[in-house]
RODO-2510 file (C-alpha; in nm, 4 decimals, decimal comma):
residues 477
     n   res          X          Y          Z
     1     m    -5,8743    12,1435    -1,7006
     2     l    -5,8600    12,0750    -2,0725
     3     l    -5,6495    11,7669    -2,1557
     4     v    -5,4513    11,7759    -2,4781
     5     t    -5,3797    11,4500    -2,6605
     6     r    -5,0067    11,3946    -2,7067
     7     v    -4,9430    11,2553    -3,0544
     8     v    -4,5992    11,1275    -3,1553
     9     i    -4,5421    11,0388    -3,5195
    10     i    -4,2354    10,8469    -3,6375
    11     g    -4,1536    10,9205    -4,0002
    12     g    -4,2004    11,2300    -4,2133
    13     g    -4,3239    11,0753    -4,5370
    14     p    -4,6775    11,1222    -4,6740
    15     g    -4,8282    10,9017    -4,4036
    16     g    -4,6467    11,0910    -4,1293
    17     y    -4,6703    11,4526    -4,2363
    18     e    -5,0326    11,4302    -4,3504
    19     a    -5,1208    11,2707    -4,0176
    20     a    -4,9340    11,5489    -3,8355
    21     l    -5,1366    11,8161    -4,0160
    22     v    -5,4653    11,6460    -3,9289
    23     g    -5,3574    11,5822    -3,5718
    24     s    -5,2696    11,9470    -3,5213
    25     q    -5,5920    12,0574    -3,6889
    26     l    -5,7907    11,8475    -3,4414
    27     g    -5,6157    12,0011    -3,1420
    28     g    -5,3497    11,7422    -3,0690
    29     d    -5,0047    11,8238    -2,9341
    30     v    -4,8133    11,6754    -3,2276
    31     t    -4,4452    11,5823    -3,2408
    32     l    -4,3020    11,4386    -3,5602
    33     i    -3,9665    11,2580    -3,5428
    34     d    -3,7815    11,1925    -3,8673
    35     r    -3,4231    11,1043    -3,9556
    36     d    -3,4105    11,1784    -4,3306
    37     g    -3,6109    11,4936    -4,4052
    38     m    -3,9702    11,5934    -4,4566
    39     g    -4,1480    11,4086    -4,7329
    40     g    -3,9588    11,0859    -4,6766
    41     s    -3,8555    10,8686    -4,9675
    42     a    -4,1644    10,9768    -5,1659
    43     v    -4,0258    11,3296    -5,1888
    44     l    -3,6507    11,2837    -5,1495
    45     t    -3,5632    10,9621    -5,3345
    46     d    -3,8731    10,8149    -5,4966
    47     c    -4,1886    10,9764    -5,6382
    48     v    -4,0817    11,3389    -5,6771
    49     p    -3,7298    11,2705    -5,8145
    50     s    -3,8320    10,9863    -6,0443
    51     k    -4,1304    11,1715    -6,1879
    52     t    -3,9153    11,4800    -6,2418
    53     l    -3,6697    11,2668    -6,4392
    54     i    -3,9619    11,1141    -6,6279
    55     a    -4,0934    11,4616    -6,7122
    56     t    -3,7635    11,5350    -6,8879
    57     a    -3,7861    11,2008    -7,0685
    58     e    -4,1394    11,2838    -7,1839
    59     v    -4,0152    11,6003    -7,3516
    60     m    -3,7507    11,3936    -7,5310
    61     m    -4,0192    11,1503    -7,6468
    62     t    -4,2211    11,4413    -7,7826
    63     v    -3,9173    11,5634    -7,9733
    64     k    -3,8563    11,2182    -8,1168
    65     g    -4,2153    11,1964    -8,2388
    66     s    -4,2345    11,5475    -8,3806
    67     e    -4,1381    11,4494    -8,7358
    68     e    -4,4668    11,2605    -8,7760
    69     l    -4,6497    11,5827    -8,6910
    70     g    -4,4714    11,7693    -8,9673
    71     l    -4,2006    11,9318    -8,7582
    72     r    -3,8326    11,9249    -8,8468
    73     i    -3,5536    11,9776    -8,6014
    74     d    -3,2265    12,0701    -8,7725
    75     v    -2,9410    11,8505    -8,6602
    76     d    -2,6118    12,0081    -8,5623
    77     d    -2,3435    11,7941    -8,7255
    78     a    -2,1010    11,8991    -8,4539
    79     t    -2,3059    11,7208    -8,1884
    80     d    -2,3868    11,4244    -8,4110
    81     d    -2,7172    11,3910    -8,2326
    82     a    -2,9917    11,2127    -8,4241
    83     n    -3,2687    11,4133    -8,2640
    84     g    -3,1010    11,7517    -8,2575
    85     v    -3,1360    11,7442    -7,8797
    86     s    -2,8754    11,6234    -7,6329
    87     v    -2,9102    11,5397    -7,2644
    88     d    -2,7001    11,6949    -6,9893
    89     l    -2,7642    11,4292    -6,7249
    90     a    -2,5725    11,6142    -6,4560
    91     k    -2,7962    11,9179    -6,5051
    92     v    -3,1070    11,7012    -6,5179
    93     n    -3,0181    11,5359    -6,1879
    94     r    -2,9277    11,8661    -6,0230
    95     r    -3,2749    11,9887    -6,1117
    96     v    -3,4293    11,6632    -5,9876
    97     l    -3,2619    11,6900    -5,6472
    98     a    -3,3255    12,0641    -5,6185
    99     l    -3,6982    12,0132    -5,6748
   100     a    -3,7033    11,7352    -5,4166
   101     e    -3,5280    11,9544    -5,1596
   102     r    -3,7640    12,2426    -5,2322
   103     q    -4,0692    12,0221    -5,1860
   104     s    -3,9260    11,8865    -4,8621
   105     a    -3,8638    12,2402    -4,7340
   106     d    -4,2187    12,3433    -4,8244
   107     i    -4,3583    12,0516    -4,6223
   108     y    -4,1387    12,1424    -4,3237
   109     d    -4,2505    12,5047    -4,3354
   110     k    -4,6153    12,4002    -4,3501
   111     l    -4,5778    12,1693    -4,0507
   112     i    -4,4118    12,4404    -3,8429
   113     a    -4,6801    12,6908    -3,9443
   114     e    -4,9474    12,4456    -3,8247
   115     g    -4,7839    12,4091    -3,4835
   116     v    -4,6200    12,0679    -3,5298
   117     t    -4,2937    12,0097    -3,3415
   118     v    -4,0396    11,8522    -3,5789
   119     v    -3,7504    11,6596    -3,4222
   120     p    -3,4621    11,5284    -3,6364
   121     g    -3,3605    11,1858    -3,5119
   122     r    -3,4080    10,8123    -3,5139
   123     a    -3,6958    10,6891    -3,2988
   124     r    -3,8081    10,3665    -3,1352
   125     l    -4,0941    10,2620    -2,9120
   126     q    -4,0646    10,1910    -2,5415
   127     g    -4,3922    10,0194    -2,4769
   128     t    -4,7059    10,1810    -2,6134
   129     d    -4,6874    10,5167    -2,4381
   130     t    -4,3309    10,6395    -2,4909
   131     v    -4,1111    10,7123    -2,7922
   132     i    -3,7359    10,7449    -2,7512
   133     a    -3,5422    10,9448    -3,0117
   134     d    -3,1678    10,9528    -3,0696
   135     t    -3,0960    11,3125    -3,1704
   136     d    -2,7951    11,5402    -3,2057
   137     e    -2,8715    11,6562    -2,8524
   138     g    -2,8685    11,3017    -2,7170
   139     e    -3,1484    11,0673    -2,6237
   140     q    -3,4900    11,2281    -2,5759
   141     r    -3,8095    11,0746    -2,4388
   142     f    -4,1558    11,1657    -2,5656
   143     p    -4,4597    11,0511    -2,3660
   144     a    -4,7467    10,9708    -2,6013
   145     d    -5,1188    10,9084    -2,5863
   146     v    -5,1174    10,8193    -2,9563
   147     i    -4,8266    10,6838    -3,1617
   148     l    -4,8198    10,6598    -3,5412
   149     v    -4,5443    10,4584    -3,7104
   150     a    -4,4877    10,5765    -4,0677
   151     t    -4,1284    10,4768    -4,1345
   152     g    -4,1586    10,3695    -4,4986
   153     a    -3,9334    10,1208    -4,6733
   154     h    -3,5956    10,0988    -4,8445
   155     p    -3,4730     9,9230    -5,1614
   156     r    -3,4239     9,5491    -5,1359
   157     e    -3,0716     9,4314    -5,2128
   158     l    -2,9595     9,0932    -5,3368
   159     p    -2,6625     8,9377    -5,1530
   160     t    -2,5084     8,8550    -5,4926
   161     a    -2,5636     9,2045    -5,6368
   162     r    -2,4593     9,4594    -5,3777
   163     p    -2,5001     9,8197    -5,5001
   164     d    -2,1816    10,0261    -5,5015
   165     g    -2,3447    10,3610    -5,5823
   166     e    -2,1402    10,3987    -5,8987
   167     r    -2,2179    10,1226    -6,1476
   168     i    -2,4525     9,8956    -5,9547
   169     l    -2,7340    10,1174    -5,8315
   170     t    -3,0599    10,1261    -5,6432
   171     w    -3,3281    10,3728    -5,7487
   172     t    -3,2167    10,6058    -5,4688
   173     q    -2,8666    10,6299    -5,6180
   174     v    -2,9342    10,7006    -5,9857
   175     y    -2,9532    11,0764    -5,9239
   176     d    -2,5804    11,0855    -5,8488
   177     l    -2,5002    11,0022    -6,2128
   178     t    -2,3361    11,2888    -6,4004
   179     e    -2,2925    11,1156    -6,7365
   180     m    -2,5349    10,9161    -6,9469
   181     p    -2,4952    10,5381    -6,9145
   182     e    -2,3854    10,3713    -7,2358
   183     h    -2,5891    10,0604    -7,1618
   184     l    -2,8214    10,0396    -6,8614
   185     i    -2,9387     9,6989    -6,7435
   186     v    -3,2540     9,7202    -6,5324
   187     i    -3,3299     9,4196    -6,3142
   188     g    -3,6965     9,4003    -6,2250
   189     s    -3,9958     9,4800    -6,4449
   190     g    -4,2394     9,6010    -6,1820
   191     v    -4,3493     9,9628    -6,1678
   192     t    -4,0114    10,1023    -6,0596
   193     g    -3,8116     9,9015    -6,3120
   194     a    -4,0493     9,9792    -6,5987
   195     e    -4,0542    10,3520    -6,5220
   196     f    -3,6762    10,3875    -6,5097
   197     a    -3,6252    10,1666    -6,8150
   198     n    -3,8753    10,3799    -7,0051
   199     a    -3,7174    10,7077    -6,8901
   200     y    -3,3581    10,6196    -6,9781
   201     d    -3,4638    10,4650    -7,3078
   202     a    -3,6409    10,7913    -7,3925
   203     l    -3,3269    10,9857    -7,3045
   204     g    -3,1344    10,7847    -7,5616
   205     v    -2,9693    10,5197    -7,3453
   206     d    -2,9346    10,1609    -7,4636
   207     v    -3,1547     9,9715    -7,2138
   208     t    -3,1930     9,6036    -7,1353
   209     l    -3,4821     9,5118    -6,9059
   210     v    -3,4568     9,1807    -6,7221
   211     s    -3,8072     9,0536    -6,6468
   212     s    -3,8841     8,7361    -6,4546
   213     r    -4,2353     8,7218    -6,6016
   214     t    -4,3777     8,6757    -6,9508
   215     t    -4,4523     9,0476    -6,9789
   216     v    -4,3481     9,3565    -6,7909
   217     l    -4,5646     9,4899    -6,5053
   218     p    -4,6967     9,1541    -6,3814
   219     g    -4,9125     9,3268    -6,1215
   220     e    -5,0952     9,5489    -6,3708
   221     d    -5,3755     9,4887    -6,6210
   222     a    -5,2481     9,2228    -6,8632
   223     d    -5,3739     9,4064    -7,1740
   224     a    -5,2024     9,7251    -7,0598
   225     a    -4,8785     9,5426    -6,9799
   226     q    -4,8756     9,3875    -7,3267
   227     v    -4,9197     9,7271    -7,4910
   228     l    -4,6246     9,8643    -7,2960
   229     q    -4,4025     9,5674    -7,3736
   230     d    -4,4830     9,6002    -7,7441
   231     v    -4,3957     9,9712    -7,7266
   232     f    -4,0686     9,8960    -7,5471
   233     t    -3,9550     9,6428    -7,8057
   234     r    -4,0658     9,8610    -8,0977
   235     r    -3,8574    10,1470    -7,9613
   236     g    -3,5514     9,9231    -7,9555
   237     m    -3,5363     9,8267    -7,5880
   238     t    -3,4208     9,4726    -7,5184
   239     v    -3,6690     9,2944    -7,2911
   240     l    -3,5480     8,9605    -7,1558
   241     s    -3,8720     8,7904    -7,0560
   242     e    -3,8872     8,4975    -6,8149
   243     s    -3,5307     8,5694    -6,7082
   244     r    -3,3975     8,5899    -6,3539
   245     a    -3,0807     8,7601    -6,2366
   246     e    -2,8592     8,5412    -6,0196
   247     s    -2,5806     8,7903    -5,9543
   248     v    -2,4203     9,1122    -6,0723
   249     t    -2,0455     9,1681    -6,0879
   250     r    -1,8376     9,4712    -6,1747
   251     e    -1,5031     9,4932    -6,3451
   252     g    -1,3776     9,8458    -6,4040
   253     d    -1,6358    10,0441    -6,5959
   254     q    -1,8453     9,7410    -6,6899
   255     v    -2,1050     9,5364    -6,5073
   256     t    -2,2131     9,1833    -6,5910
   257     v    -2,5502     9,0404    -6,4987
   258     h    -2,5462     8,6624    -6,4636
   259     l    -2,8837     8,5002    -6,5323
   260     t    -3,0008     8,1767    -6,3735
   261     d    -3,0110     8,0035    -6,7138
   262     g    -2,6372     8,0621    -6,7667
   263     r    -2,6607     8,3654    -6,9954
   264     t    -2,4843     8,6909    -6,9177
   265     v    -2,5587     9,0521    -7,0086
   266     t    -2,2864     9,3149    -7,0012
   267     g    -2,3444     9,6874    -6,9722
   268     s    -2,2043    10,0056    -6,8259
   269     h    -2,4526    10,0324    -6,5361
   270     c    -2,7081     9,8153    -6,3598
   271     l    -3,0182     9,9394    -6,1795
   272     m    -3,1633     9,7066    -5,9170
   273     a    -3,5434     9,7319    -5,8902
   274     v    -3,6268     9,4145    -5,7017
   275     g    -3,8686     9,5374    -5,4381
   276     s    -3,8591     9,7013    -5,0969
   277     i    -3,8053     9,6124    -4,7318
   278     p    -4,0073     9,7900    -4,4602
   279     n    -3,8208    10,0075    -4,2121
   280     t    -3,9483     9,8257    -3,9031
   281     a    -3,6377     9,6579    -3,7608
   282     d    -3,4896     9,7560    -3,4225
   283     m    -3,7790     9,9851    -3,3338
   284     g    -3,9182     9,7980    -3,0350
   285     l    -4,2378     9,7153    -3,2237
   286     e    -4,2695     9,3484    -3,1376
   287     e    -4,1696     9,4190    -2,7781
   288     a    -4,4653     9,6597    -2,7648
   289     g    -4,7001     9,3834    -2,8816
   290     i    -4,7229     9,4902    -3,2459
   291     t    -4,7498     9,2059    -3,4971
   292     l    -4,5189     9,1973    -3,7998
   293     n    -4,5775     8,9545    -4,0854
   294     d    -4,3079     8,7381    -4,2450
   295     g    -4,1981     9,0303    -4,4621
   296     g    -4,1557     9,2602    -4,1635
   297     y    -4,4642     9,4706    -4,2404
   298     i    -4,6857     9,6044    -3,9621
   299     q    -5,0305     9,4460    -3,9621
   300     v    -5,3016     9,7139    -3,9562
   301     d    -5,6785     9,7223    -3,9841
   302     k    -5,8825     9,9541    -4,2051
   303     v    -5,8533    10,2455    -3,9624
   304     s    -5,4736    10,2033    -3,9379
   305     r    -5,4663    10,0468    -3,5895
   306     a    -5,1567     9,8325    -3,5313
   307     g    -5,3200     9,5847    -3,2951
   308     v    -5,2381     9,7503    -2,9620
   309     r    -5,4224    10,0364    -2,7973
   310     g    -5,3064    10,3819    -2,9029
   311     v    -5,0612    10,2668    -3,1741
   312     y    -5,1280    10,3167    -3,5446
   313     a    -4,9235    10,2674    -3,8621
   314     a    -4,9367    10,4091    -4,2144
   315     g    -4,7554    10,3892    -4,5446
   316     d    -4,5077    10,1478    -4,6970
   317     c    -4,4175     9,9962    -4,3585
   318     t    -4,7677     9,8406    -4,3559
   319     g    -4,7417     9,6746    -4,6974
   320     v    -5,0988     9,7767    -4,7841
   321     h    -5,0218     9,9625    -5,1083
   322     a    -4,6910    10,1243    -5,1972
   323     l    -4,8584    10,4485    -5,2989
   324     a    -4,8059    10,7934    -5,1502
   325     s    -5,1785    10,8618    -5,1779
   326     v    -5,2623    10,5499    -4,9749
   327     a    -4,9980    10,6319    -4,7134
   328     a    -5,1400    10,9828    -4,6745
   329     m    -5,4945    10,8512    -4,6401
   330     q    -5,3874    10,5907    -4,3848
   331     g    -5,2208    10,8656    -4,1813
   332     r    -5,5267    11,0914    -4,1950
   333     i    -5,7596    10,8052    -4,1043
   334     a    -5,5377    10,7190    -3,8072
   335     m    -5,5657    11,0719    -3,6685
   336     w    -5,9384    11,1025    -3,7373
   337     h    -5,9930    10,7786    -3,5503
   338     a    -5,7515    10,8453    -3,2647
   339     l    -5,8764    11,1979    -3,1996
   340     g    -6,2464    11,1190    -3,2230
   341     d    -6,3359    11,2782    -3,5562
   342     a    -6,5701    11,1308    -3,8160
   343     v    -6,3881    10,8548    -4,0043
   344     a    -6,4540    10,5967    -4,2739
   345     p    -6,2385    10,2826    -4,3112
   346     l    -5,9811    10,2690    -4,5900
   347     d    -6,1485    10,1417    -4,9098
   348     l    -5,8919    10,0004    -5,1498
   349     n    -6,1616     9,9504    -5,4140
   350     v    -6,1576    10,3226    -5,4948
   351     v    -5,7794    10,3725    -5,4996
   352     s    -5,6437    10,4950    -5,8330
   353     s    -5,2840    10,4404    -5,9342
   354     n    -5,0591    10,5164    -6,2288
   355     v    -4,7466    10,3816    -6,3965
   356     f    -4,5490    10,6749    -6,5384
   357     t    -4,4272    10,5227    -6,8631
   358     s    -4,4935    10,6185    -7,2247
   359     p    -4,7822    10,5516    -7,2562
   360     e    -4,8938    10,5820    -6,8947
   361     i    -5,1093    10,3110    -6,7380
   362     a    -5,3748    10,4228    -6,4886
   363     t    -5,6154    10,1958    -6,3032
   364     v    -5,8920    10,2145    -6,0457
   365     g    -6,1291     9,9669    -5,8858
   366     t    -6,2117     9,6239    -6,0245
   367     t    -5,9442     9,4515    -6,2319
   368     q    -5,9561     9,2234    -6,5337
   369     k    -5,8028     8,9486    -6,3215
   370     q    -6,0926     8,9654    -6,0765
   371     v    -6,3427     8,9427    -6,3608
   372     d    -6,1639     8,6557    -6,5366
   373     s    -6,1382     8,4547    -6,2138
   374     g    -6,5071     8,4980    -6,1370
   375     e    -6,4381     8,6905    -5,8184
   376     v    -6,6379     8,9821    -5,9590
   377     r    -6,9275     8,9540    -6,2043
   378     a    -6,8963     9,2439    -6,4441
   379     l    -6,9252     9,3553    -6,8033
   380     a    -6,6068     9,4901    -6,9587
   381     i    -6,5307     9,6886    -7,2696
   382     n    -6,1928     9,7611    -7,4254
   383     l    -6,1944    10,0615    -7,6608
   384     p    -5,8675    10,1315    -7,8477
   385     l    -5,7565    10,4920    -7,8798
   386     s    -5,6735    10,4385    -8,2468
   387     g    -6,0210    10,5610    -8,3428
   388     n    -6,0071    10,8728    -8,1249
   389     p    -5,9691    11,1911    -8,3352
   390     r    -5,7528    11,3719    -8,0780
   391     a    -5,5224    11,0700    -8,0617
   392     k    -5,4836    11,0808    -8,4390
   393     m    -5,4024    11,4539    -8,4274
   394     q    -5,1345    11,3993    -8,1639
   395     g    -4,9804    11,0961    -8,3319
   396     i    -5,0892    10,8580    -8,0538
   397     h    -5,0923    10,5005    -8,1806
   398     d    -5,0949    10,2932    -7,8639
   399     g    -5,3463    10,2770    -7,5819
   400     f    -5,7029    10,2037    -7,4873
   401     v    -5,9816    10,2744    -7,2410
   402     k    -6,1328     9,9844    -7,0497
   403     l    -6,4409    10,0090    -6,8290
   404     f    -6,6009     9,7555    -6,5945
   405     c    -6,9639     9,7818    -6,4848
   406     l    -7,2087     9,5683    -6,2930
   407     p    -7,4633     9,3763    -6,5010
   408     t    -7,8241     9,4956    -6,4828
   409     t    -7,7508     9,8150    -6,2855
   410     g    -7,4654     9,9346    -6,5065
   411     i    -7,2778    10,0864    -6,2095
   412     i    -6,9148    10,1556    -6,3022
   413     i    -6,6831     9,9589    -6,0727
   414     g    -6,3429     9,9964    -6,2372
   415     g    -6,1396    10,1096    -6,5304
   416     v    -5,8041    10,1184    -6,7058
   417     v    -5,6609    10,3973    -6,9210
   418     v    -5,3491    10,3468    -7,1318
   419     a    -5,2580    10,6793    -7,2866
   420     p    -5,0411    10,9864    -7,2487
   421     r    -5,1442    11,1635    -6,9253
   422     a    -5,3537    10,8649    -6,8181
   423     s    -5,2847    10,9836    -6,4634
   424     e    -5,5093    11,2828    -6,5352
   425     l    -5,7729    11,0938    -6,7339
   426     i    -5,8339    10,8275    -6,4680
   427     h    -5,9849    11,0821    -6,2293
   428     t    -6,3215    11,0816    -6,4048
   429     i    -6,3435    10,7025    -6,3747
   430     s    -6,2264    10,7238    -6,0140
   431     l    -6,5130    10,9618    -5,9368
   432     a    -6,7575    10,7304    -6,1132
   433     v    -6,6396    10,4320    -5,9086
   434     s    -6,6428    10,6241    -5,5810
   435     e    -6,9872    10,7739    -5,6395
   436     k    -7,1367    10,4574    -5,7953
   437     i    -7,2295    10,6302    -6,1207
   438     t    -7,3928    10,4192    -6,3917
   439     v    -7,2642    10,3933    -6,7465
   440     d    -7,5788    10,5674    -6,8703
   441     n    -7,5391    10,8636    -6,6351
   442     f    -7,1712    10,8844    -6,7191
   443     a    -7,2374    10,8754    -7,0933
   444     h    -7,4920    11,1580    -7,0685
   445     d    -7,2347    11,4059    -6,9385
   446     f    -7,0670    11,6246    -7,1987
   447     t    -6,7043    11,5838    -7,3022
   448     v    -6,4958    11,8175    -7,5148
   449     y    -6,4597    11,7321    -7,8837
   450     p    -6,1969    11,6332    -7,9778
   451     s    -6,0464    11,4944    -7,6577
   452     l    -5,8997    11,1715    -7,5241
   453     s    -6,1585    11,1829    -7,2474
   454     g    -6,4221    11,1426    -7,5173
   455     s    -6,3173    10,7772    -7,5438
   456     i    -6,4108    10,7201    -7,1808
   457     a    -6,7620    10,8488    -7,2457
   458     e    -6,7806    10,6416    -7,5645
   459     a    -6,6811    10,3289    -7,3733
   460     a    -6,9664    10,3976    -7,1315
   461     r    -7,2084    10,4380    -7,4236
   462     r    -7,0952    10,1066    -7,5700
   463     l    -7,1877     9,9327    -7,2439
   464     h    -7,5463    10,0598    -7,2575
   465     g    -7,8055     9,7862    -7,2950
   466     h    -7,5744     9,4877    -7,2501
   467     s    -7,7637     9,2285    -7,0451
   468     t    -7,6433     8,9506    -6,8179
   469     d    -7,6467     8,6933    -7,0965
   470     k    -7,3426     8,8687    -7,2394
   471     l    -7,1619     8,8657    -6,9067
   472     e    -6,9252     8,5852    -6,9950
   473     r    -6,7445     8,7772    -7,2646
   474     q    -6,5545     9,0991    -7,2828
   475     i    -6,6667     9,3470    -7,5461
   476     d    -6,3660     9,4257    -7,7633
   477     i    -6,4007     9,7068    -8,0134
***
């Protein structure tokens, strides 16, 4: 008699639904339990909605920069709009939410077509071989040979700045706005804060960004973060560096942010972007022997095992990397491992990521911080885009390409791209890092002229012939 592995997945985000597809493909009897909708926060409240909003903001940025390219947009005096283009935020947000719902429905349809059983409900573990779900039909029990926890995370809230969904908002609530904020105060200058500050600034909103660090994006390449901060201030955004929010209060249609140094900032709306909390509470995890760290994240190894036999975890609830691509890979790896397929451990050294601002910041592999600290011995080159002919044609003034390679061998081990559509340009460097391509081999491949990608090949050419005696310095062009 053929035994079928019973797989129960908790959470329908990228880690969960990608794991479900692999599990079904490998012959498992897969049940996916989710309380919010397929795609999770990545599709419903995070990546898809925010990047859809950002796409609209990018068009506005293009319009604002069109005069330099010789274009003139006639202004309608009746609208009194400086750019000749106005923003219907209610319509923008309706489109944002509609696209998110459509993507979620597409994922659901795909899961059903692949034979996955989808159960709406809230689930918890009972030991390591049973999942209990609270559903509209009452409590249901699901015996399991393999369990994957992929429950994601939710926005962190400050006790002194409780969101009200109207004027004090988390990033999941901004899509309910129907009118443009007069003055948006964004608290937090990490990826989420920077992206929303950039988007609303591009849409014409007066934005103040409260940053606890010297520059925005403290977790990103320092050179890239400085470029973005310079762009923000040049565009008229107020960036309050080395400032911490103590509390946020609301009075009528105004909000006031109280800083720890005694200053206050008053605006019409406040967006809280102060991190996330994993959705791991009250799930029976610790009772099942699963270890959570001080932040509540599930501790996993490189094949997504959660420390007890038959239980795996993937995505934001693990705290590994808050990226949909990493969550999806963790989920796939979990199923490959659990169901006996060929599997390689998760390698964070080849993960590429992107900050969707203007310009975008994309990174992969070795970082400047690792090189500066001596953790990694590497040559680095920083090539500004100002000399790139395509950049000149498109009116691009800010950005650079940075490559890291090993001395002697010249193998490319990392890179940074700061440019429009850096999220697309980083793929070539990602392939080079993953396949251990040398700067010489990379430079010998053809690029289109003129193109922004030509600067990546040029950076590789500039690294040719640099020996270990030049290792201690970065090559700045």
